[in-house]
Biopython code that builds the backbone (N, CA, C, O; Angstrom):
import numpy as np
from Bio.PDB.StructureBuilder import StructureBuilder

atoms = [
    (1, "LEU", "N", (69.415, 65.817, 67.450)),
    (1, "LEU", "CA", (69.013, 66.358, 68.746)),
    (1, "LEU", "C", (70.072, 66.110, 69.817)),
    (1, "LEU", "O", (70.321, 67.017, 70.612)),
    (2, "PRO", "N", (70.709, 64.943, 69.891)),
    (2, "PRO", "CA", (71.726, 64.734, 70.924)),
    (2, "PRO", "C", (72.874, 65.730, 70.821)),
    (2, "PRO", "O", (73.387, 66.170, 71.850)),
    (3, "SER", "N", (73.298, 66.102, 69.601)),
    (3, "SER", "CA", (74.400, 67.065, 69.474)),
    (3, "SER", "C", (73.956, 68.454, 69.929)),
    (3, "SER", "O", (74.755, 69.203, 70.492)),
    (4, "GLN", "N", (72.685, 68.805, 69.691)),
    (4, "GLN", "CA", (72.171, 70.091, 70.156)),
    (4, "GLN", "C", (72.137, 70.122, 71.683)),
    (4, "GLN", "O", (72.478, 71.132, 72.300)),
    (5, "ALA", "N", (71.726, 69.019, 72.280)),
    (5, "ALA", "CA", (71.694, 68.939, 73.743)),
    (5, "ALA", "C", (73.104, 69.026, 74.299)),
    (5, "ALA", "O", (73.336, 69.673, 75.321)),
    (6, "GLU", "N", (74.044, 68.375, 73.630)),
    (6, "GLU", "CA", (75.434, 68.417, 74.086)),
    (6, "GLU", "C", (75.992, 69.836, 73.974)),
    (6, "GLU", "O", (76.680, 70.309, 74.879)),
    (7, "ASN", "N", (75.695, 70.514, 72.865)),
    (7, "ASN", "CA", (76.133, 71.906, 72.699)),
    (7, "ASN", "C", (75.537, 72.805, 73.785)),
    (7, "ASN", "O", (76.227, 73.660, 74.340)),
    (8, "LEU", "N", (74.269, 72.606, 74.080)),
    (8, "LEU", "CA", (73.613, 73.394, 75.109)),
    (8, "LEU", "C", (74.272, 73.155, 76.467)),
    (8, "LEU", "O", (74.524, 74.102, 77.212)),
    (9, "LEU", "N", (74.547, 71.905, 76.784)),
    (9, "LEU", "CA", (75.205, 71.588, 78.055)),
    (9, "LEU", "C", (76.601, 72.199, 78.126)),
    (9, "LEU", "O", (77.010, 72.684, 79.181)),
    (10, "CYS", "N", (77.330, 72.180, 77.024)),
    (10, "CYS", "CA", (78.666, 72.795, 76.981)),
    (10, "CYS", "C", (78.588, 74.301, 77.216)),
    (10, "CYS", "O", (79.389, 74.860, 77.965)),
    (11, "ARG", "N", (77.619, 74.953, 76.572)),
    (11, "ARG", "CA", (77.449, 76.398, 76.770)),
    (11, "ARG", "C", (77.052, 76.717, 78.201)),
    (11, "ARG", "O", (77.537, 77.684, 78.788)),
    (12, "LEU", "N", (76.168, 75.898, 78.758)),
    (12, "LEU", "CA", (75.774, 76.099, 80.154)),
    (12, "LEU", "C", (76.977, 75.953, 81.078)),
    (12, "LEU", "O", (77.151, 76.742, 82.007)),
    (13, "GLN", "N", (77.804, 74.947, 80.824)),
    (13, "GLN", "CA", (79.011, 74.729, 81.625)),
    (13, "GLN", "C", (79.955, 75.918, 81.511)),
    (13, "GLN", "O", (80.496, 76.370, 82.520)),
    (14, "GLU", "N", (80.163, 76.430, 80.306)),
    (14, "GLU", "CA", (81.034, 77.590, 80.094)),
    (14, "GLU", "C", (80.498, 78.821, 80.816)),
    (14, "GLU", "O", (81.255, 79.555, 81.451)),
    (15, "ASN", "N", (79.197, 79.040, 80.714)),
    (15, "ASN", "CA", (78.586, 80.184, 81.401)),
    (15, "ASN", "C", (78.717, 80.044, 82.915)),
    (15, "ASN", "O", (78.992, 81.022, 83.610)),
    (16, "PHE", "N", (78.523, 78.851, 83.417)),
    (16, "PHE", "CA", (78.651, 78.603, 84.849)),
    (16, "PHE", "C", (80.079, 78.867, 85.317)),
    (16, "PHE", "O", (80.292, 79.486, 86.360)),
    (17, "GLU", "N", (81.059, 78.395, 84.541)),
    (17, "GLU", "CA", (82.469, 78.620, 84.897)),
    (17, "GLU", "C", (82.810, 80.104, 84.864)),
    (17, "GLU", "O", (83.527, 80.593, 85.737)),
    (18, "ALA", "N", (82.306, 80.825, 83.867)),
    (18, "ALA", "CA", (82.567, 82.268, 83.779)),
    (18, "ALA", "C", (81.946, 82.998, 84.956)),
    (18, "ALA", "O", (82.568, 83.893, 85.529)),
    (19, "LEU", "N", (80.732, 82.626, 85.322)),
    (19, "LEU", "CA", (80.067, 83.244, 86.467)),
    (19, "LEU", "C", (80.813, 82.946, 87.755)),
    (19, "LEU", "O", (80.987, 83.838, 88.585)),
    (20, "THR", "N", (81.254, 81.725, 87.935)),
    (20, "THR", "CA", (82.026, 81.345, 89.118)),
    (20, "THR", "C", (83.309, 82.155, 89.210)),
    (20, "THR", "O", (83.691, 82.602, 90.291)),
    (21, "GLU", "N", (83.975, 82.343, 88.071)),
    (21, "GLU", "CA", (85.210, 83.129, 88.048)),
    (21, "GLU", "C", (84.948, 84.573, 88.449)),
    (21, "GLU", "O", (85.707, 85.156, 89.223)),
    (22, "LYS", "N", (83.860, 85.152, 87.917)),
    (22, "LYS", "CA", (83.512, 86.534, 88.269)),
    (22, "LYS", "C", (83.195, 86.664, 89.748)),
    (22, "LYS", "O", (83.634, 87.615, 90.395)),
    (23, "LEU", "N", (82.439, 85.723, 90.290)),
    (23, "LEU", "CA", (82.094, 85.771, 91.707)),
    (23, "LEU", "C", (83.331, 85.623, 92.577)),
    (23, "LEU", "O", (83.464, 86.311, 93.590)),
    (24, "THR", "N", (84.229, 84.741, 92.197)),
    (24, "THR", "CA", (85.465, 84.544, 92.953)),
    (24, "THR", "C", (86.304, 85.812, 92.935)),
    (24, "THR", "O", (86.814, 86.238, 93.972)),
    (25, "LEU", "N", (86.449, 86.414, 91.765)),
    (25, "LEU", "CA", (87.205, 87.657, 91.650)),
    (25, "LEU", "C", (86.557, 88.757, 92.483)),
    (25, "LEU", "O", (87.252, 89.521, 93.153)),
    (26, "GLY", "N", (85.223, 88.842, 92.444)),
    (26, "GLY", "CA", (84.515, 89.839, 93.242)),
    (26, "GLY", "C", (84.760, 89.647, 94.724)),
    (26, "GLY", "O", (84.950, 90.620, 95.453)),
    (27, "ASN", "N", (84.758, 88.399, 95.179)),
    (27, "ASN", "CA", (85.018, 88.121, 96.591)),
    (27, "ASN", "C", (86.443, 88.493, 96.976)),
    (27, "ASN", "O", (86.679, 89.025, 98.061)),
    (28, "ILE", "N", (87.393, 88.215, 96.089)),
    (28, "ILE", "CA", (88.787, 88.570, 96.359)),
    (28, "ILE", "C", (88.929, 90.081, 96.464)),
    (28, "ILE", "O", (89.577, 90.582, 97.383)),
    (29, "LEU", "N", (88.326, 90.809, 95.526)),
    (29, "LEU", "CA", (88.409, 92.268, 95.557)),
    (29, "LEU", "C", (87.737, 92.833, 96.802)),
    (29, "LEU", "O", (88.253, 93.769, 97.414)),
    (30, "PHE", "N", (86.595, 92.275, 97.179)),
    (30, "PHE", "CA", (85.900, 92.739, 98.381)),
    (30, "PHE", "C", (86.764, 92.485, 99.615)),
    (30, "PHE", "O", (86.888, 93.352, 100.480)),
    (31, "GLY", "N", (87.359, 91.293, 99.694)),
    (31, "GLY", "CA", (88.221, 90.962, 100.829)),
    (31, "GLY", "C", (89.421, 91.882, 100.903)),
    (31, "GLY", "O", (89.816, 92.307, 101.989)),
    (32, "THR", "N", (90.005, 92.192, 99.756)),
    (32, "THR", "CA", (91.151, 93.096, 99.717)),
    (32, "THR", "C", (90.741, 94.483, 100.187)),
    (32, "THR", "O", (91.470, 95.127, 100.940)),
    (33, "ARG", "N", (89.583, 94.942, 99.747)),
    (33, "ARG", "CA", (89.086, 96.258, 100.151)),
    (33, "ARG", "C", (88.868, 96.315, 101.660)),
    (33, "ARG", "O", (89.186, 97.322, 102.292)),
    (34, "VAL", "N", (88.331, 95.250, 102.242)),
    (34, "VAL", "CA", (88.096, 95.202, 103.687)),
    (34, "VAL", "C", (89.429, 95.275, 104.432)),
    (34, "VAL", "O", (89.553, 95.997, 105.421)),
    (35, "ILE", "N", (90.416, 94.531, 103.955)),
    (35, "ILE", "CA", (91.728, 94.528, 104.607)),
    (35, "ILE", "C", (92.376, 95.910, 104.520)),
    (35, "ILE", "O", (92.921, 96.401, 105.509)),
    (36, "VAL", "N", (92.320, 96.535, 103.350)),
    (36, "VAL", "CA", (92.918, 97.864, 103.181)),
    (36, "VAL", "C", (92.233, 98.874, 104.100)),
    (36, "VAL", "O", (92.908, 99.681, 104.738)),
    (37, "ASN", "N", (90.905, 98.839, 104.176)),
    (37, "ASN", "CA", (90.187, 99.753, 105.070)),
    (37, "ASN", "C", (90.583, 99.535, 106.520)),
    (37, "ASN", "O", (90.767, 100.495, 107.268)),
    (38, "PHE", "N", (90.714, 98.273, 106.921)),
    (38, "PHE", "CA", (91.126, 97.970, 108.295)),
    (38, "PHE", "C", (92.523, 98.530, 108.566)),
    (38, "PHE", "O", (92.759, 99.139, 109.609)),
    (39, "LEU", "N", (93.442, 98.323, 107.629)),
    (39, "LEU", "CA", (94.807, 98.813, 107.820)),
    (39, "LEU", "C", (94.858, 100.337, 107.876)),
    (39, "LEU", "O", (95.614, 100.901, 108.666)),
    (40, "LEU", "N", (94.061, 101.005, 107.046)),
    (40, "LEU", "CA", (94.019, 102.472, 107.080)),
    (40, "LEU", "C", (93.472, 102.978, 108.411)),
    (40, "LEU", "O", (93.987, 103.947, 108.968)),
    (41, "GLU", "N", (92.434, 102.327, 108.919)),
    (41, "GLU", "CA", (91.890, 102.720, 110.217)),
    (41, "GLU", "C", (92.915, 102.501, 111.320)),
    (41, "GLU", "O", (93.073, 103.341, 112.206)),
    (42, "GLU", "N", (93.606, 101.376, 111.264)),
    (42, "GLU", "CA", (94.638, 101.072, 112.255)),
    (42, "GLU", "C", (95.756, 102.107, 112.201)),
    (42, "GLU", "O", (96.228, 102.560, 113.243)),
    (43, "MET", "N", (96.180, 102.482, 111.007)),
    (43, "MET", "CA", (97.232, 103.473, 110.854)),
    (43, "MET", "C", (96.767, 104.829, 111.384)),
    (43, "MET", "O", (97.533, 105.536, 112.037)),
    (44, "GLY", "N", (95.520, 105.190, 111.105)),
    (44, "GLY", "CA", (94.983, 106.450, 111.612)),
    (44, "GLY", "C", (94.972, 106.497, 113.134)),
    (44, "GLY", "O", (95.293, 107.524, 113.733)),
    (45, "GLU", "N", (94.602, 105.384, 113.753)),
    (45, "GLU", "CA", (94.613, 105.321, 115.221)),
    (45, "GLU", "C", (96.027, 105.465, 115.762)),
    (45, "GLU", "O", (96.243, 106.137, 116.771)),
    (46, "ARG", "N", (96.986, 104.840, 115.100)),
    (46, "ARG", "CA", (98.380, 104.948, 115.552)),
    (46, "ARG", "C", (98.903, 106.371, 115.402)),
    (46, "ARG", "O", (99.633, 106.858, 116.266)),
    (47, "ILE", "N", (98.534, 107.041, 114.308)),
    (47, "ILE", "CA", (98.963, 108.430, 114.116)),
    (47, "ILE", "C", (98.358, 109.317, 115.198)),
    (47, "ILE", "O", (99.047, 110.171, 115.757)),
    (48, "ASN", "N", (97.080, 109.121, 115.496)),
    (48, "ASN", "CA", (96.446, 109.901, 116.559)),
    (48, "ASN", "C", (97.138, 109.673, 117.898)),
    (48, "ASN", "O", (97.360, 110.617, 118.656)),
    (49, "ASP", "N", (97.476, 108.424, 118.186)),
    (49, "ASP", "CA", (98.172, 108.094, 119.429)),
    (49, "ASP", "C", (99.547, 108.750, 119.462)),
    (49, "ASP", "O", (99.955, 109.279, 120.496)),
    (50, "LEU", "N", (100.254, 108.723, 118.358)),
    (50, "LEU", "CA", (101.571, 109.343, 118.278)),
    (50, "LEU", "C", (101.482, 110.852, 118.491)),
    (50, "LEU", "O", (102.302, 111.424, 119.210)),
    (51, "GLU", "N", (100.493, 111.500, 117.872)),
    (51, "GLU", "CA", (100.307, 112.937, 118.063)),
    (51, "GLU", "C", (100.042, 113.267, 119.520)),
    (51, "GLU", "O", (100.560, 114.257, 120.037)),
    (52, "LYS", "N", (99.239, 112.446, 120.190)),
    (52, "LYS", "CA", (98.952, 112.676, 121.610)),
    (52, "LYS", "C", (100.209, 112.512, 122.448)),
    (52, "LYS", "O", (100.454, 113.304, 123.358)),
    (53, "ARG", "N", (101.007, 111.497, 122.152)),
    (53, "ARG", "CA", (102.247, 111.279, 122.915)),
    (53, "ARG", "C", (103.230, 112.429, 122.715)),
    (53, "ARG", "O", (103.882, 112.864, 123.664)),
    (54, "VAL", "N", (103.337, 112.921, 121.477)),
    (54, "VAL", "CA", (104.222, 114.056, 121.206)),
    (54, "VAL", "C", (103.736, 115.278, 121.981)),
    (54, "VAL", "O", (104.541, 115.991, 122.582)),
    (55, "ALA", "N", (102.442, 115.522, 121.971)),
    (55, "ALA", "CA", (101.889, 116.666, 122.708)),
    (55, "ALA", "C", (102.157, 116.514, 124.201)),
    (55, "ALA", "O", (102.497, 117.491, 124.868)),
    (56, "ASP", "N", (102.007, 115.299, 124.736)),
    (56, "ASP", "CA", (102.291, 115.062, 126.155)),
    (56, "ASP", "C", (103.762, 115.317, 126.477)),
    (56, "ASP", "O", (104.079, 115.922, 127.501)),
    (57, "LEU", "N", (104.654, 114.859, 125.611)),
    (57, "LEU", "CA", (106.089, 115.081, 125.818)),
    (57, "LEU", "C", (106.429, 116.563, 125.762)),
    (57, "LEU", "O", (107.245, 117.053, 126.542)),
    (58, "MET", "N", (105.792, 117.275, 124.826)),
    (58, "MET", "CA", (106.035, 118.720, 124.728)),
    (58, "MET", "C", (105.555, 119.433, 125.981)),
    (58, "MET", "O", (106.199, 120.369, 126.456)),
    (59, "THR", "N", (104.427, 118.991, 126.514)),
    (59, "THR", "CA", (103.909, 119.585, 127.750)),
    (59, "THR", "C", (104.869, 119.314, 128.896)),
    (59, "THR", "O", (105.172, 120.214, 129.680)),
    (60, "GLU", "N", (105.351, 118.079, 129.000)),
    (60, "GLU", "CA", (106.302, 117.734, 130.056)),
    (60, "GLU", "C", (107.589, 118.540, 129.935)),
    (60, "GLU", "O", (108.199, 118.892, 130.945)),
    (61, "ALA", "N", (108.005, 118.836, 128.705)),
    (61, "ALA", "CA", (109.235, 119.577, 128.482)),
    (61, "ALA", "C", (109.015, 121.075, 128.633)),
    (61, "ALA", "O", (109.980, 121.838, 128.588)),
    (62, "GLY", "N", (107.777, 121.517, 128.811)),
    (62, "GLY", "CA", (107.477, 122.936, 128.970)),
    (62, "GLY", "C", (107.441, 123.693, 127.663)),
    (62, "GLY", "O", (107.561, 124.918, 127.651)),
    (63, "VAL", "N", (107.280, 122.993, 126.580)),
    (63, "VAL", "CA", (107.205, 123.644, 125.266)),
    (63, "VAL", "C", (105.749, 123.964, 124.984)),
    (63, "VAL", "O", (104.862, 123.137, 125.195)),
    (64, "GLU", "N", (105.513, 125.207, 124.491)),
    (64, "GLU", "CA", (104.151, 125.575, 124.134)),
    (64, "GLU", "C", (103.665, 124.691, 123.000)),
    (64, "GLU", "O", (104.407, 124.403, 122.061)),
    (65, "ASN", "N", (102.442, 124.271, 123.092)),
    (65, "ASN", "CA", (101.869, 123.365, 122.102)),
    (65, "ASN", "C", (100.690, 124.038, 121.436)),
    (65, "ASN", "O", (99.749, 124.475, 122.099)),
    (66, "SER", "N", (100.750, 124.119, 120.109)),
    (66, "SER", "CA", (99.574, 124.599, 119.359)),
    (66, "SER", "C", (99.334, 123.645, 118.214)),
    (66, "SER", "O", (100.260, 122.998, 117.725)),
    (67, "ASN", "N", (98.097, 123.561, 117.789)),
    (67, "ASN", "CA", (97.726, 122.619, 116.709)),
    (67, "ASN", "C", (98.419, 122.962, 115.403)),
    (67, "ASN", "O", (98.683, 122.066, 114.601)),
    (68, "GLU", "N", (98.724, 124.250, 115.160)),
    (68, "GLU", "CA", (99.373, 124.623, 113.907)),
    (68, "GLU", "C", (100.780, 124.044, 113.817)),
    (68, "GLU", "O", (101.258, 123.757, 112.720)),
    (69, "GLU", "N", (101.455, 123.867, 114.964)),
    (69, "GLU", "CA", (102.817, 123.363, 114.956)),
    (69, "GLU", "C", (102.864, 121.879, 114.693)),
    (69, "GLU", "O", (103.881, 121.383, 114.207)),
    (70, "LEU", "N", (101.799, 121.140, 114.995)),
    (70, "LEU", "CA", (101.809, 119.690, 114.838)),
    (70, "LEU", "C", (101.497, 119.286, 113.464)),
    (70, "LEU", "O", (101.465, 118.093, 113.163)),
]
sb = StructureBuilder()
sb.init_structure("model")
sb.init_model(0)
sb.init_chain("A")
sb.init_seg("    ")
for serial, (resi, resn, name, xyz) in enumerate(atoms, 1):
    if name == "N":
        sb.init_residue(resn, " ", resi, " ")
    sb.init_atom(name, np.array(xyz, "f"), 0.0, 1.0, " ", f" {name:<3s}", serial, name[0])
structure = sb.get_structure()
């Protein structure tokens, strides 16, 4: 019986370690996804700002501005 209990405890420990590893990996992937989404949103805002500045400069220069040209 003691060896069976020891085997059971070893299996429980292995399962716990595997579960911990999966949870850690899941958290890392989730964190990476959050960072990538934030960076994409930030880049989109910068592109929108750049497009507005270009349109403003074109207006100041007297160049006709249409959405197809941008």
